[in-house]
C-alpha positions, 0 to 999 in steps of 0.5 A: 816146214811148220805144219800149222803154217801149211794148214793156213796156206791150204785154207787161203789157197782153197778159199781164194784169199786170206779174209775168205780163209779166216771165215772158213777156218774151223777154229778162231784165228784173226786175219793178221795172224794168218797173214803173218804165219803164211808170210813165215812159210813163204820166207822159210821156203824162199818163194812167193806162194800167191799174189795178194791183189787180185788173188792168184796162186803162183806156180810154186803155190799151185805145186804146194797146194796140190801136195797138201790139199788131199791131206787136209781135205780128207782129215774129217773123213778119216776122223769119221772112220775112226769114230765108227763112221759117225761124224761129229760135225755135219754141215747143211746148206738150204734156202731160207724157208727150209732153214726156218720152217723145216730143218728144226724138226729134222734136227730134233730127230737126228739129234736123238740118233746122234747125241752131241752132234755139231751142226753148221747151217749155211743159207744161200741160192741153189747155185751158191749152195752147189758151189759150196758142196763142190768145194766140200764146205758143206755135206748136204744141200736141201733146196730148189733143184734141177731134175738132173744133178750136176756131174759128180753130185748125188740127188733125191727129189723130195717134193714137186710143188706147183708154180703159182703167181702171187697177186694182191687180193684187190687185183682184178686178175682172175687167172694167169691166162688173162696175162698171157692174152695181153699184148704187153704185160705192164705189171712188174715181175718179182721173182728169184734171180733169173739164174735160179731153177724156179725162175729159169723154168718159168721164163722158159715156159713163157717163151714156149707160150710166146709171152714176153715178161721179164723180171723187174725185181729179183728178190733173195727169198720167196718170203721177200717176194710175198712181202713185196707183192703184199706191198703192191710192188708187182706180181710174184712168182712163187710155189704153192706150199701145202699148209703154208699160210700166205700174207693176208693181202696176197692170193694165188693164181695157179700156173697150169701146165707149167713144170713144177718146182723141185725141192730136193737133196744133193750130196757128194760121194757115198751117203754116210749113216749120218747123211742117210739119217738126215735124208730119211727125216727129210723124206718123212717131212716131205710126206707130212707136207703133202 
């Protein structure tokens, strides 16, 4: 059996198709080459390993994946052990603000301790990043999180930030309580998707107050929420980040007695020296912010 063909099949099976595999294979290879070589593997074995559309492993494919997955999944960990526990490649997933405003400083410190380190960055919502972490496609997540991590995950809360409503400066609203006192809130609510911890906890607290107000615009980042509020498209749900300036046309209404937004780190398994170095830098950055 051609081991390279087996490796390509492993990526196809793990990522659910040939195109997703091409995006995640850690070296350059084009879709036609992957298709051709996996087809050669099927011809050699005399079986069909997966259905193309919709993607699904056949019983033979499931058996072969169960056989090869432990080997290819653990290659990086074995290499790190031979390198004295110091991995040469570290993969981080985070929200837009973390990647833009905070990670550059963290990386400067880590590169001093681990010269020549290669770093891969992935942006996404917390649920997307947790999925990547569960699939072992990233090593560390820094983002909004729940207080209790999912099963099998390790976590550490770095910051607790108060929730806030963002309104245009010219808005007549003086407090969030003015909204809760209304029979009906007519302004649009601009927030992250309802499945994200920030929005989910906010809506749960509104239900406790017997207030009905549902998302009208679901934005992909806190930055985008601020932009839409500044443009007069509604009221935004955000967090009060110390020392971070808001757009000139936006002001904050504190949300009293609402649970804070939790910014934290998540990982799986025992923390390596490299992971611990990142965590230490993240702790220091969190102290600087508050």
